[in-house]
C-alpha positions in Angstrom: -0.1 -0.1 0.2 1.2 3.4 -1.0 2.6 5.9 1.9 0.3 8.4 1.2 -2.8 6.0 1.3 -1.5 4.4 4.7 -1.4 8.4 5.9 -4.7 8.7 5.3 -6.2 5.6 6.5 -4.5 6.4 9.4 -5.5 9.9 9.5 -9.3 8.1 9.5 -8.6 5.7 12.2 -7.4 8.9 14.8 -10.5 11.4 13.4 -13.2 9.2 12.4 -14.3 11.8 9.7 -17.9 12.5 8.8 -17.7 10.3 5.3 -16.0 7.3 7.0 -19.3 5.3 7.1 -19.5 6.1 3.3 -16.4 3.4 3.0 -15.8 -0.7 4.1 -12.9 1.1 5.8 -10.1 3.5 6.9 -7.8 2.1 3.7 -10.4 3.1 1.4 -11.3 5.9 2.4 -7.4 6.3 2.4 -7.7 5.5 -1.5 -10.4 7.7 -2.5 -9.4 10.8 -0.6 -5.5 10.4 -1.7 -6.8 10.1 -5.1 -9.1 13.1 -5.1 -6.4 15.4 -3.7 -4.0 14.2 -6.2 -6.8 14.4 -9.1 -7.4 18.0 -7.9 -3.7 19.1 -8.2 -3.0 17.5 -11.3 -5.7 19.1 -12.9 -5.0 22.5 -11.4 -1.5 22.3 -12.5 -1.6 20.5 -15.5 -5.4 20.7 -16.7 -6.5 21.6 -20.5 -5.8 25.1 -19.9 -2.5 24.8 -21.2 -1.4 25.2 -24.7 0.0 21.1 -24.9 2.2 22.7 -28.1 4.3 25.2 -26.1 4.2 23.3 -22.8 5.9 26.1 -21.2 2.7 27.7 -19.6 2.5 24.4 -17.2 3.4 25.7 -13.5 2.9 29.1 -13.9 -0.8 28.7 -15.3 -3.1 27.5 -13.0 -6.6 25.8 -14.6 -8.7 27.2 -11.9 -11.8 26.7 -13.7 -11.3 23.1 -14.4 -9.9 22.7 -11.0 -12.8 24.2 -9.3 -15.7 22.0 -11.8 -13.9 19.1 -10.4 -14.1 20.3 -6.6 -18.1 20.5 -7.1 -18.0 16.7 -7.8 -16.3 16.0 -4.6 -18.4 18.6 -2.5 -21.1 21.6 -3.6 -19.6 23.8 -1.2 -16.1 24.4 -3.7 -14.3 26.0 -0.7 -14.6 23.0 1.5 -14.1 20.8 -1.3 -10.5 22.5 -2.1 -10.0 22.4 1.3 -9.9 19.5 1.9 -7.9 18.3 -1.0 -5.0 20.9 -0.1 -5.2 19.4 3.7 -5.2 15.8 2.7 -2.5 16.5 -0.1 -0.5 18.1 2.8 -1.2 15.8 5.6 -0.4 12.9 3.1 2.9 13.9 2.2 4.1 15.2 5.9 3.4 11.8 7.5 6.9 9.8 7.4 7.4 6.8 5.1 7.1 4.1 7.1 4.2 4.7 9.8 4.4 1.3 10.8 7.6 1.4 12.6 7.0 4.3 15.4 6.2 3.7 18.6 2.9 5.1 19.0 3.6 8.0 21.2 5.8 9.3 18.5 3.2 8.7 15.5 0.5 10.7 17.6 2.9 13.4 17.7 3.7 13.5 13.9 -0.3 13.2 13.3 -0.6 16.2 15.5 1.7 17.8 13.9 1.1 17.2 10.1 -2.9 17.9 11.1 -1.8 21.2 12.4 0.4 21.8 9.3 -2.1 20.8 6.9 -4.7 22.7 8.6 -2.5 25.6 7.9 -1.4 25.2 4.6 -5.2 24.6 3.7 -6.5 27.6 5.2 -3.6 29.5 3.7 -4.3 28.6 0.4 -8.2 28.9 0.5 -8.2 32.4 2.0 -5.2 33.4 -0.7 -7.7 32.1 -3.6 -11.1 33.0 -2.3 -11.6 35.6 -5.0 -10.9 33.1 -8.1 -13.5 31.2 -6.1 -15.9 34.0 -5.4 -15.2 34.8 -9.3 -15.8 30.7 -10.3 -19.0 30.8 -8.8 -20.2 34.4 -10.4 -19.6 33.3 -13.8 -21.2 30.0 -13.1 -24.6 31.5 -11.1 -24.3 34.1 -14.7 -23.6 31.3 -17.5 
């Protein structure tokens, strides 16, 4: 099992998220949530808005509308969907490679540290892009 999925499965076991009941177990929850976070990041950075011939725009231009369209499939509250995607991506990458080789105290400490880091990163990210989200929602309501 991939490190990132294992990390999110551990998070699921520790935090008992509200949508846990929708999955057979925390491993399944971790797989789905990591895939969502990865897909959001991938669309944002490598979406269809990039000129595939130039290739130069990748990394500079972000495909916000496309990423927000995807986020809406996760949760109708786009801010929440974006927050969760950023949070879960950050948390998964923060956790150590071999969580099974850590003692419970170290693991809990790392979990707490990664959770705080992920909350901070996700909150700052959503706050930074609020105008982009509002612009997107205004376009969707108007069109």
